[in-house]
C-alpha positions in Angstrom: -4.6 21.0 -16.2 -4.5 24.1 -18.5 -1.0 24.7 -19.7 0.5 28.2 -19.1 0.3 30.8 -21.8 3.9 32.0 -22.2 2.9 34.6 -24.7 1.3 36.9 -22.1 3.4 38.7 -19.5 1.1 40.7 -17.2 2.2 42.2 -13.9 2.3 40.1 -10.7 -1.1 39.8 -9.0 -2.4 42.0 -6.2 -1.9 40.7 -2.7 -5.6 40.0 -2.5 -5.4 37.9 -5.7 -2.4 36.1 -4.4 -4.2 35.4 -1.1 -7.3 34.1 -2.9 -5.1 31.8 -5.0 -3.4 30.4 -1.9 -6.6 29.9 -0.1 -8.4 28.3 -3.0 -5.5 26.0 -4.0 -3.9 25.5 -0.6 -4.0 21.7 -0.6 -2.4 21.5 -4.0 0.3 24.0 -3.2 1.2 22.3 0.1 1.4 18.9 -1.6 3.8 20.4 -4.2 6.0 21.9 -1.4 5.9 18.6 0.6 7.1 16.5 -2.3 9.9 18.9 -3.4 11.3 19.3 0.2 14.2 17.0 1.0 13.1 13.8 2.7 15.9 14.1 5.1 13.9 16.7 7.0 11.6 13.9 8.3 7.8 13.6 7.7 6.7 15.9 10.6 9.1 18.7 9.8 8.3 18.4 6.1 4.6 18.8 6.8 5.1 22.0 8.9 7.7 23.4 6.5 5.4 22.8 3.5 2.5 24.7 5.2 4.9 27.5 6.2 6.4 27.9 2.7 2.9 28.0 1.2 1.7 30.6 3.6 4.9 32.7 3.1 4.3 32.8 -0.6 2.0 35.8 0.0 3.8 38.9 -1.4 4.6 41.7 0.9 3.3 44.7 -1.0 0.1 45.5 -2.8 1.8 44.3 -6.0 5.0 42.3 -6.2 8.0 44.3 -7.6 11.7 44.1 -8.1 12.9 40.5 -7.6 9.3 39.2 -7.4 8.6 40.8 -10.8 11.6 38.9 -12.2 10.3 35.8 -10.5 7.3 35.8 -12.8 9.0 37.0 -16.0 7.2 34.1 -17.7 4.0 35.8 -16.8 0.8 34.6 -15.2 -1.1 32.4 -17.7 -3.9 33.8 -19.8 -7.4 33.3 -18.5 -8.8 29.9 -19.6 -11.2 29.1 -16.8 -8.7 27.1 -14.7 -6.5 27.5 -11.7 -3.8 29.1 -13.8 -5.9 32.1 -14.9 -4.4 35.6 -14.6 -7.1 36.6 -12.1 -6.3 33.7 -9.8 -2.6 34.5 -9.4 -2.0 30.7 -9.0 1.0 30.5 -11.3 2.7 33.3 -9.4 2.3 31.8 -5.9 3.2 28.3 -7.2 6.5 29.7 -8.4 7.2 31.3 -5.1 6.4 28.0 -3.3 8.6 26.0 -5.7 11.5 28.4 -5.3 11.3 28.3 -1.5 11.1 24.5 -1.4 14.2 24.3 -3.6 16.0 26.8 -1.3 15.1 24.6 1.7 17.1 21.7 0.3 20.4 23.8 0.0 22.7 23.0 2.9 23.5 25.9 5.3 26.9 27.3 5.0 28.9 29.8 7.1 30.1 31.4 3.9 26.8 32.9 3.0 23.7 34.3 4.7 20.8 31.8 4.8 18.1 32.1 2.2 14.5 32.6 3.4 13.5 29.1 2.5 16.4 27.7 4.7 15.1 29.4 7.8 13.0 27.3 10.2 9.3 27.9 10.0 7.9 30.5 12.4 4.3 29.5 11.7 2.5 27.2 11.8 3.9 25.6 15.0 2.4 22.4 16.7 3.2 21.7 20.4 2.7 18.3 21.9 1.9 16.5 18.6 3.7 14.9 15.8 1.8 15.2 12.4 2.4 13.1 9.3 0.3 12.0 6.3 -1.5 8.6 6.3 0.7 5.7 5.3 0.1 4.1 1.9 0.8 0.7 0.4 3.9 -0.9 -1.0 3.8 1.1 -4.2 3.6 4.4 -2.4 6.6 3.4 -0.2 8.6 2.4 -3.3 7.8 5.8 -4.9 8.7 7.7 -1.8 12.1 5.8 -1.6 12.7 6.6 -5.3 11.9 10.3 -4.7 14.4 10.3 -1.8 17.1 9.4 -4.2 16.5 12.5 -6.5 17.9 15.9 -5.9 15.7 18.9 -5.4 15.3 20.0 -9.1 14.6 16.3 -10.1 11.8 16.1 -7.5 10.5 19.5 -8.7 10.4 18.3 -12.3 8.6 15.1 -11.4 6.0 16.9 -9.2 5.3 19.6 -11.8 4.6 16.9 -14.3 2.7 14.5 -12.1 0.8 16.8 -9.7 0.5 20.0 -11.9 0.1 18.1 -15.2 2.5 20.4 -17.1 4.0 19.4 -20.4 7.8 19.2 -20.7 8.3 22.7 -22.2 6.3 24.2 -19.4 8.2 22.2 -16.8 11.5 23.5 -18.3 10.2 27.1 -18.2 9.0 27.0 -14.6 12.2 25.3 -13.4 14.2 28.1 -15.2 12.1 30.8 -13.5 12.6 29.0 -10.2 16.4 29.4 -10.5 17.3 25.8 -11.4 20.8 25.8 -13.1 20.1 22.8 -15.4 16.4 22.3 -16.0 17.0 19.7 -18.8 18.9 17.5 -16.4 16.2 17.8 -13.8 13.5 16.7 -16.3 15.7 13.8 -17.5 16.1 12.7 -13.8 12.3 12.9 -13.1 11.6 9.3 -14.2 8.8 7.5 -16.0 5.4 9.1 -15.9 3.8 5.6 -15.6 3.4 6.0 -11.8 2.3 9.6 -11.8 -1.2 8.6 -10.6 0.3 7.5 -7.2 1.1 11.1 -6.4 -2.6 11.6 -5.6 -2.3 9.1 -2.8 -3.0 10.2 0.8 0.6 9.3 1.6 1.7 12.5 -0.1 -1.2 14.7 1.1 0.1 17.0 4.0 -3.4 18.4 4.5 -4.9 15.0 5.6 -2.8 14.2 8.6 -2.4 11.7 11.4 -1.5 12.9 14.9 0.5 11.2 17.6 1.5 12.6 20.9 5.1 13.5 21.8 6.7 12.1 24.9 4.0 12.5 27.5 6.0 11.5 30.5 8.9 13.8 29.6 6.4 16.7 29.0 5.0 16.1 32.5 8.4 16.1 34.1 9.3 19.3 32.3 6.1 21.0 33.6 6.7 19.9 37.2 10.4 20.5 37.3 10.4 23.9 35.6 13.3 25.8 34.2 15.5 24.9 37.2 15.7 21.2 36.2 15.8 21.7 32.4 19.6 21.0 32.1 19.4 17.9 34.4 16.5 16.4 32.4 18.4 17.0 29.1 21.3 15.0 30.5 18.9 12.2 31.6 17.3 12.2 28.2 20.7 11.7 26.5 21.5 8.8 28.9 18.1 7.2 28.3 19.0 7.1 24.5 21.4 4.3 25.4 19.2 1.4 26.6 20.9 -0.9 29.2 23.8 1.4 29.8 25.3 1.4 26.4 23.9 -1.2 23.9 24.7 1.0 21.0 22.9 3.1 18.4 19.2 2.5 17.8 19.3 4.1 14.3 16.0 5.7 13.3 14.2 4.7 16.4 12.4 7.3 18.5 13.7 8.3 22.0 12.8 5.8 24.7 9.7 6.6 26.7 9.9 3.8 29.4 12.5 1.3 30.5 11.9 -1.9 32.5 13.4 -5.4 32.6 10.8 -7.0 30.3 11.1 -4.2 27.7 14.9 -4.3 27.8 14.9 -8.1 27.3 12.6 -7.8 24.2 15.0 -5.2 22.7 18.1 -7.2 23.3 19.4 -8.9 20.1 21.2 -11.5 22.1 17.8 -12.7 23.4 16.3 -13.3 19.9 14.8 -16.8 19.5 16.6 -18.8 16.7 15.1 -22.1 15.6 17.4 -24.9 14.4 17.6 -25.7 10.7 15.9 -29.1 11.2 13.2 -28.1 13.7 10.4 -28.1 11.0 11.0 -31.9 10.5 10.0 -32.8 14.1 7.9 -29.9 15.3 4.2 -30.4 16.0 3.7 -26.9 14.5 4.6 -26.3 10.9 4.3 -22.5 10.8 6.7 -19.6 11.0 7.9 -20.7 14.4 9.6 -23.6 12.7 11.6 -21.4 10.3 15.4 -21.2 11.0 17.2 -17.9 11.1 18.7 -17.2 7.6 20.6 -14.4 5.8 24.1 -13.1 5.6 23.5 -10.6 8.4 21.9 -12.9 10.9 24.8 -12.3 13.3 24.9 -8.5 12.8 24.1 -7.4 16.4 24.0 -3.7 15.4 21.5 -4.3 12.6 19.3 -6.5 14.8 19.4 -3.9 17.6 18.2 -1.2 15.2 15.4 -3.4 13.9 14.1 -4.3 17.5 14.4 -0.6 18.6 12.5 0.7 15.6 9.8 -2.0 16.1 9.3 -0.9 19.7 9.3 2.9 19.0 9.4 3.9 15.3 10.8 7.4 14.8 9.2 10.1 12.6 11.5 9.1 9.7 10.2 5.5 9.6 7.4 4.5 7.2 5.0 2.1 9.1 2.4 0.0 7.4 0.2 -2.8 8.7 -2.4 -5.1 7.1 -6.0 -4.6 8.4 -6.5 -6.0 11.8 -2.8 -6.2 12.7 -1.6 -4.4 15.8 1.6 -2.4 15.4 2.8 -2.3 19.0 6.1 -3.4 20.4 6.9 -7.1 21.0 5.7 -8.6 24.2 9.0 -10.6 24.6 12.0 -11.6 22.6 10.8 -12.4 19.1 12.1 -15.0 16.7 14.6 -14.1 14.0 13.6 -15.4 10.6 16.0 -13.5 8.3 18.5 -10.8 8.3 20.5 -9.9 5.2 21.1 -7.7 2.2 18.4 -8.0 -0.5 18.6 -5.9 -3.7 19.1 -2.3 -2.6 18.0 -2.8 1.1 19.0 -4.6 4.2 16.0 -6.6 5.5 15.2 -8.2 8.9 12.2 -10.5 9.3 11.0 -11.1 12.9 8.1 -13.2 14.3 6.4 -13.0 17.7 3.7 -15.7 17.3 1.0 -13.2 16.2 2.8 -11.1 13.6 5.6 -11.1 11.1 7.5 -7.9 11.1 9.7 -6.7 8.2 12.3 -4.0 9.0 14.1 -2.6 5.9 16.7 0.1 5.7 19.0 1.3 2.8 22.3 -0.4 2.4 24.0 2.9 3.3 22.6 4.7 6.4 19.2 4.3 8.0 17.3 7.3 6.4 14.1 6.0 4.8 13.7 3.0 7.0 10.4 1.0 6.7 8.5 -1.2 9.1 5.7 -3.5 7.9 3.4 -5.6 10.0 1.4 -8.7 8.9 -0.9 -10.8 11.1 0.0 -14.5 10.8 -1.6 -16.3 13.9 -3.0 -19.7 13.0 -0.6 -20.2 10.1 0.1 -23.7 8.9 2.3 -25.5 6.4 -0.3 -24.5 3.7 -0.2 -20.7 4.5 3.4 -20.3 5.9 5.0 -21.0 2.6 6.7 -17.7 2.0 7.3 -14.1 3.0 8.1 -11.0 0.9 11.7 -9.9 1.2 11.7 -7.0 -1.3 9.7 -5.1 -3.9 11.6 -3.3 -6.6 10.3 -1.9 -9.9 7.1 -4.0 -9.8 9.1 -7.2 -9.0 8.8 -9.2 -5.7 11.3 -11.5 -4.2 10.3 -14.1 -1.6 11.9 -16.1 1.2 10.3 -19.5 1.1 9.7 -21.9 3.9 12.4 -24.4 4.8 10.2 -27.3 3.6 9.8 -25.8 0.1 12.0 -27.7 -2.3 10.9 -26.2 -5.6 9.3 -23.1 -7.1 7.7 -22.4 -10.5 6.0 -19.3 -12.0 2.6 -19.7 -13.6 0.4 -17.2 -15.5 -3.1 -17.8 -14.3 -4.5 -16.4 -17.5 -2.7 -19.1 -19.5 -3.7 -22.3 -17.8 -2.5 -24.5 -20.7 1.1 -23.3 -20.5 3.5 -25.2 -18.3 4.9 -23.3 -15.3 8.4 -21.8 -15.6 10.8 -23.3 -13.0 12.5 -20.8 -10.6 15.9 -21.4 -9.1 16.0 -21.0 -5.3 19.1 -19.9 -3.5 20.5 -22.3 -0.8 18.7 -20.1 1.7 15.3 -20.5 -0.1 15.2 -17.0 -1.7 13.4 -16.7 -5.1 14.7 -14.6 -8.0 12.6 -11.4 -8.5 9.3 -12.2 -10.3 6.8 -9.8 -11.7 4.1 -8.9 -9.3 0.5 -8.7 -10.6 -0.5 -5.2 -11.4 -2.6 -3.5 -8.7 -5.0 -2.1 -11.2 -5.5 -1.2 -14.8 -5.5 -3.8 -17.6 -5.2 -7.4 -16.7 -3.0 -8.9 -19.3 -1.5 -11.5 -17.0 -1.6 -12.7 -13.4 1.4 -14.4 -12.0 1.2 -17.0 -9.3 3.9 -19.2 -7.8 3.7 -23.0 -7.4 5.7 -23.9 -4.3 6.4 -27.6 -3.9 7.3 -29.2 -0.6 6.0 -31.2 2.4 4.2 -33.5 0.0 2.1 -30.9 -1.8 2.3 -28.2 -4.5 0.6 -25.0 -3.3 -0.3 -22.1 -5.6 0.2 -18.6 -4.1 0.0 -15.1 -5.4 1.0 -11.7 -4.3 -1.8 -9.4 -3.1 0.5 -6.5 -2.0 1.2 -7.8 1.5 4.1 -9.6 3.4 2.4 -12.9 3.1 1.3 -14.3 -0.2 -2.3 -15.6 -0.5 -2.9 -19.3 -1.1 -5.2 -20.1 -4.0 -7.5 -23.2 -3.7 -10.4 -24.8 -5.4 -13.4 -26.8 -4.2 -16.6 -26.7 -2.2 -16.5 -25.1 1.3 -14.9 -27.5 3.7 -13.3 -29.5 0.9 -10.9 -26.9 -0.6 -7.8 -28.3 -2.2 -4.7 -27.1 -4.0 -5.1 -26.0 -7.6 -3.5 -28.6 -9.8 -6.1 -30.0 -12.2 -6.6 -28.5 -15.7 -10.3 -27.8 -14.9 -9.4 -25.9 -11.7 -6.7 -23.9 -13.6 -9.2 -23.1 -16.2 -11.6 -21.7 -13.6 -8.9 -19.5 -12.1 -8.1 -18.2 -15.6 -11.6 -16.7 -15.7 -11.6 -15.1 -12.3 -8.0 -14.1 -11.6 -8.6 -10.5 -12.8 -11.1 -10.0 -10.0 -8.3 -10.5 -7.4 -7.4 -6.8 -7.2 -10.7 -6.2 -5.3 -9.2 -8.1 -2.3 -5.7 -6.6 -2.6 -4.1 -5.3 0.6 -6.9 -6.5 2.9 -4.9 -9.0 4.9 -6.0 -12.0 2.8 -4.9 -15.4 3.9 -6.3 -17.5 1.1 -8.8 -17.4 -1.8 -11.0 -20.3 -2.7 -12.9 -20.6 -6.0 -15.8 -22.9 -6.3 -18.2 -23.8 -9.2 -21.5 -24.1 -7.4 -23.8 -24.4 -10.4 -24.0 -24.8 -14.2 -27.1 -23.4 -16.0 -28.4 -24.1 -19.5 -29.2 -20.8 -21.1 -32.5 -19.9 -22.8 -32.8 -20.0 -26.6 -30.1 -22.7 -26.7 -27.3 -20.2 -26.1 -25.1 -22.7 -24.3 -24.3 -23.4 -20.6 -23.3 -20.7 -18.1 -21.1 -21.3 -15.1 -21.7 -19.8 -11.6 -18.7 -19.5 -9.4 -18.2 -18.4 -5.8 -14.9 -16.9 -4.6 -14.2 -16.5 -0.9 -11.2 -14.5 0.3 -10.5 -15.4 3.9 -8.5 -12.9 6.0 -6.1 -13.4 8.8 -8.3 -11.5 11.2 -11.3 -13.7 10.3 -14.0 -11.1 10.6 -13.8 -9.3 7.2 -13.8 -12.2 4.7 -14.9 -11.1 1.2 -17.2 -13.2 -0.9 -18.0 -12.8 -4.6 -20.4 -14.6 -6.8 -19.4 -14.6 -10.5 -21.3 -15.4 -13.7 -19.3 -16.9 -16.6 -21.2 -16.8 -20.0 -20.3 -19.3 -22.7 -17.2 -18.2 -24.6 -16.5 -15.3 -22.3 -12.8 -14.7 -21.5 -13.5 -13.4 -17.9 -16.2 -14.0 -15.4 -18.5 -11.0 -14.4 -19.2 -10.2 -10.8 -22.8 -10.9 -9.9 -22.8 -10.2 -6.2 -20.4 -9.5 -3.4 -20.4 -9.3 0.4 -18.0 -8.5 3.2 -18.0 -10.2 6.6 -20.5 -12.8 5.3 -20.4 -16.5 6.2 -21.8 -17.5 2.8 -19.8 -19.7 0.5 -17.7 -20.9 3.5 -17.6 -23.9 5.9 -20.0 -22.2 8.3 -22.6 -21.4 5.6 -21.8 -23.5 2.5 -24.5 -21.9 0.3 -24.7 -19.0 -2.1 -27.4 -17.5 -4.3 -26.9 -14.8 -7.0 -28.6 -13.5 -10.1 -27.8 -11.4 -13.2 -29.7 -9.7 -16.0 -28.6 -11.4 -19.2 -29.1 -10.7 -22.9 -29.4 -13.5 -25.4 -27.8 -13.6 -28.8 -31.2 -12.8 -30.3 -31.5 -9.7 -28.2 -33.9 -10.9 -25.5 -33.3 -10.1 -21.8 -33.6 -12.6 -19.0 -33.2 -12.7 -15.3 -30.9 -15.6 -14.6 -30.3 -16.9 -11.1 -28.6 -19.9 -9.6 -28.0 -21.2 -6.1 -25.9 -23.9 -4.6 -27.3 -27.4 -4.1 -28.9 -26.5 -0.8 -31.7 -24.5 -2.6 -34.9 -26.4 -3.5 -36.6 -23.5 -5.3 -36.1 -19.9 -6.5 -38.4 -17.0 -7.1 -38.2 -13.5 -8.5 -40.5 -10.5 -7.9 -40.6 -6.8 -8.6 -40.0 -5.8 -12.2 -40.9 -9.3 -13.3 -42.4 -12.3 -11.5 -41.5 -16.0 -11.8 -40.4 -19.1 -9.9 -38.6 -22.3 -10.6 -38.1 -25.6 -8.8 -34.5 -26.5 -8.2 -31.5 -24.2 -7.8 -31.7 -22.5 -11.2 -34.1 -19.9 -12.7 -34.5 -18.1 -16.0 -37.3 -15.6 -16.5 -37.8 -13.3 -19.5 -37.6 -9.6 -18.4 -37.6 -6.1 -19.8 -34.2 -4.4 -20.2 -33.1 -2.7 -17.0 -35.6 -4.6 -14.8 -35.2 -4.2 -11.0 -36.1 -7.4 -9.3 -36.0 -9.1 -5.9 -34.5 -12.6 -5.8 -35.0 -15.2 -3.0 -35.0 -18.9 -2.5 -36.0 -21.8 -0.3 -33.7 -24.4 1.1 -34.3 -28.1 1.1 -35.4 -27.8 4.8 -38.0 -25.2 3.9 -36.3 -22.1 5.3 -36.1 -19.0 3.2 -32.7 -17.6 2.1 -31.7 -14.4 0.3 -29.1 -13.5 -2.2 -25.5 -12.8 -1.4 -25.1 -9.2 -0.3 
């Protein structure tokens, strides 16, 4: 981003130049307005208002004058080939958009005439649809909740830095020109720029939208009844907002669209299923259905009512997310209560309907900014139902553990020789906040939790979802919990590849050393590993083959596949190859397969074959080859892809 040139002060641009700047940079301007507008407007209204403010930034005359000239006293930046050049007029329209967005956050008062930014948008208008940006992940949700706590100037300072890439002096200048009384305080409130990259997420892009219909049944009634029945339907709509003749407030839930006996029973907090505290000791199923209801708000009928109502019909102010393959519809009957209580800065309710775990979260004060998260959990067992995420705050995660978990410890997978650090669980089984593995960037550490109980110690890690992923080691069909030093050593080499399966609904990840290969020129012995991430939905498992050179700190990915049965119980074999350079500078094609392979062959840029499940053929640098193998039963098999 080219910084503005405050030394030049040309006249405001022609209306044609301003229009060209708006059209060329329209997505960028709308994103700026959407992020600065107050979150209390709701996502649908913020989208429409952001588009309206951007379109209204076009000056009225051939050239802006008077107040508009004062608006750009800092001048349009000097031409440097970017969006802020004087011919583009971008800096001028950006300032008009910013000022209007800040005005929209000022409460209306009878003591003064409304400002233009406070007026409802005339255009664009959308009838019959609700529009909102696509939902992001947990990090985007946390950033959105943090932005909601800032005032308008604070959000403006944060957006100018993160989206526009302006330096602090330029941010102060633009805020001053936009009429902010205390720009320095706004910049101080704008937070740490470490998370600025998240502002490019589709969650904050009001030009890439999802559409949902408004109330179809009510629209049809209005059309048929006409103006004569409008008042009567308004009264009926108000009555329908109280399910069951007066249950109470549904908080941020959308208006009801249908009422019947089964739906009312599923929304009745008095009908929630509550397991006894000792059920898990005698139940034939040791999954989430055996969890008792816990939390200091488990008897808060109003909270539970809001959680159920929002689950059935989330309003436009509710942020909804779901792991891949997880339906986000209402419950089919009364769900089971797992937890309801205050956790960190939120009030959390965990519910379970046999197929999904649902997490409802709202601020401690009010319901603005409520969130609803879905995670598929059918087929869970004592091995995979060990914990659920209660909260994520500032990169830390706090879990509610299963009732059979008696101890917890934190382990850094990249430091297998270090002993795990014991964690103190609350009487209800809640862990202290622990640092979650970073979703990207450098991999200096990777935290996992060792949960002890029910006769085993299971290693789990956070992959950005409600359910932690279980980590195991061993050949397909014989996976076991990670406990041995050798298994921990393997995981220390491949843990940094886990971000590739983050937020994909992963149930568990198994690592398996399927071959060891002596390297040419006596360069040591390489290790071939296969990592399989199994998902809750079962049809999109992710498989990776990795090559670990002698002395290497981390394994390198050799091949990958999605939806493949390879390296699993159904097809317990894998074949992969790499182009490897020896210490002497020679290049080789290295390949290794699991024990099911009787021979390997390579063709294309180089030809060669080998008996057994390992192959090493000298090759030119950058050679492109085809690798295949034959199994012990004579059938041909290809590489993992």
